[in-house]
C-alpha positions as CSV (number, residue, x, y, z in Angstrom):
1,M,0.0,0.0,0.0
2,K,2.9,2.4,0.8
3,F,4.4,1.7,-2.6
4,R,1.1,2.8,-4.3
5,S,1.0,6.0,-2.2
6,M,4.6,6.8,-3.2
7,A,3.8,6.0,-6.9
8,T,0.7,8.2,-6.8
9,A,2.7,11.1,-5.2
10,A,5.4,10.7,-7.9
11,A,2.8,10.7,-10.7
12,A,1.1,13.8,-9.2
13,L,4.5,15.6,-9.1
14,A,5.2,14.7,-12.7
15,L,1.7,16.1,-13.6
16,T,2.4,19.3,-11.8
17,V,5.6,19.9,-13.8
18,A,4.2,19.2,-17.2
19,V,0.5,18.8,-17.7
20,A,-0.5,21.3,-20.4
21,P,1.0,22.0,-23.8
22,A,1.6,25.6,-24.7
23,A,-1.3,27.6,-26.2
24,M,-1.7,27.2,-29.9
25,A,0.8,24.4,-29.9
26,N,-1.2,22.4,-32.4
27,S,0.1,18.8,-32.2
28,F,1.3,17.5,-28.9
29,D,2.0,14.3,-26.9
30,D,1.4,14.8,-23.2
31,P,2.6,12.1,-20.9
32,V,0.1,12.4,-18.0
33,G,2.0,10.0,-15.7
34,G,1.6,6.3,-14.8
35,G,2.1,5.2,-18.5
36,G,-0.8,7.4,-19.8
37,H,-0.6,9.7,-22.8
38,V,-2.9,12.3,-24.3
39,V,-1.9,13.0,-27.9
40,Y,-3.4,15.5,-30.3
41,T,-2.5,15.5,-34.0
42,D,-3.4,18.7,-35.7
43,G,-3.0,17.4,-39.3
44,T,-5.7,14.8,-38.8
45,D,-7.7,16.6,-36.0
46,T,-7.4,13.5,-33.9
47,L,-7.2,13.2,-30.1
48,C,-5.8,9.9,-28.8
49,V,-5.6,8.5,-25.2
50,S,-3.5,5.5,-24.4
51,L,-2.4,3.6,-21.3
52,S,0.8,1.4,-21.3
53,S,0.3,-2.3,-20.7
54,S,3.0,-2.0,-18.0
55,S,1.1,0.7,-16.2
56,S,0.3,0.1,-12.5
57,Y,-3.1,1.7,-13.2
58,D,-6.1,-0.2,-14.5
59,V,-7.8,2.6,-16.5
60,L,-7.3,6.1,-17.8
61,D,-10.6,8.1,-18.1
62,I,-10.4,11.4,-20.0
63,T,-13.1,13.9,-21.1
64,A,-12.1,16.7,-23.5
65,A,-14.5,19.6,-24.1
66,P,-14.3,23.0,-25.8
67,V,-13.9,25.9,-23.3
68,T,-16.6,27.8,-25.3
69,A,-19.8,25.7,-25.7
70,G,-20.7,25.0,-29.3
71,R,-17.2,25.3,-30.7
72,G,-16.8,21.5,-31.1
73,P,-17.7,18.1,-29.7
74,T,-17.1,16.9,-26.2
75,L,-15.2,13.6,-26.2
76,S,-15.0,10.9,-23.5
77,F,-12.4,8.2,-23.3
78,S,-12.0,5.1,-21.1
79,V,-8.8,3.2,-21.9
80,H,-7.6,0.2,-20.0
81,A,-3.9,-0.8,-19.6
82,G,-2.5,-1.8,-23.0
83,G,-5.2,0.2,-24.9
84,K,-5.4,3.2,-27.1
85,T,-8.5,5.1,-28.4
86,C,-8.6,7.9,-30.9
87,K,-11.5,10.2,-31.8
88,S,-12.0,13.0,-34.3
89,L,-12.1,16.7,-33.6
90,A,-12.7,17.5,-37.3
91,T,-16.0,19.2,-36.5
92,A,-14.4,21.6,-34.0
93,Y,-13.9,25.2,-35.1
94,E,-10.2,25.8,-36.0
95,D,-8.2,27.0,-33.0
96,S,-10.9,26.3,-30.5
97,K,-9.5,26.1,-27.0
98,Y,-10.1,22.7,-25.3
99,T,-9.5,21.4,-21.8
100,Y,-9.2,17.7,-20.8
101,N,-9.6,16.3,-17.4
102,G,-9.6,12.8,-16.1
103,I,-8.2,10.2,-13.8
104,L,-5.6,7.4,-13.8
105,A,-7.4,4.8,-11.7
106,Y,-6.5,1.6,-10.0
107,D,-10.0,0.2,-9.9
108,T,-12.9,0.8,-12.3
109,V,-15.5,0.6,-9.5
110,C,-14.1,3.2,-7.1
111,R,-12.0,5.3,-9.6
112,C,-9.3,5.7,-6.9
113,G,-6.2,7.2,-8.4
114,T,-4.6,10.4,-9.7
115,R,-6.4,13.3,-11.4
116,V,-4.9,14.6,-14.7
117,G,-5.7,17.5,-17.0
118,G,-4.5,20.1,-19.4
119,E,-5.6,22.3,-22.3
120,F,-4.9,22.6,-26.1
121,Y,-6.2,24.3,-29.2
122,S,-7.9,22.2,-31.9
């Protein structure tokens, strides 16, 4: 149990250091800790969420939404260890500001884990 607490603290520290890509950065790959990644590819308007098969977490849940309502779709992801899911932001207005928030969780029932988040422009 102490190891998981230390791992959670280390992941939280890593998130504090580098959670959000720079504004108007277009494409980015944001490691959110614990083997999780949030990746936006501007050329294809695709947002991908993945969780390494070697992650100590069971699931990474992410919701991405435009800061201004109506500027694009709200996307929800639930990716288990070893998985990757990509969704399109092609219907979002160009350069719409988005935020993403979620959790790296140990258990899909309690969603105990580490909160993650950031922002980007589509």
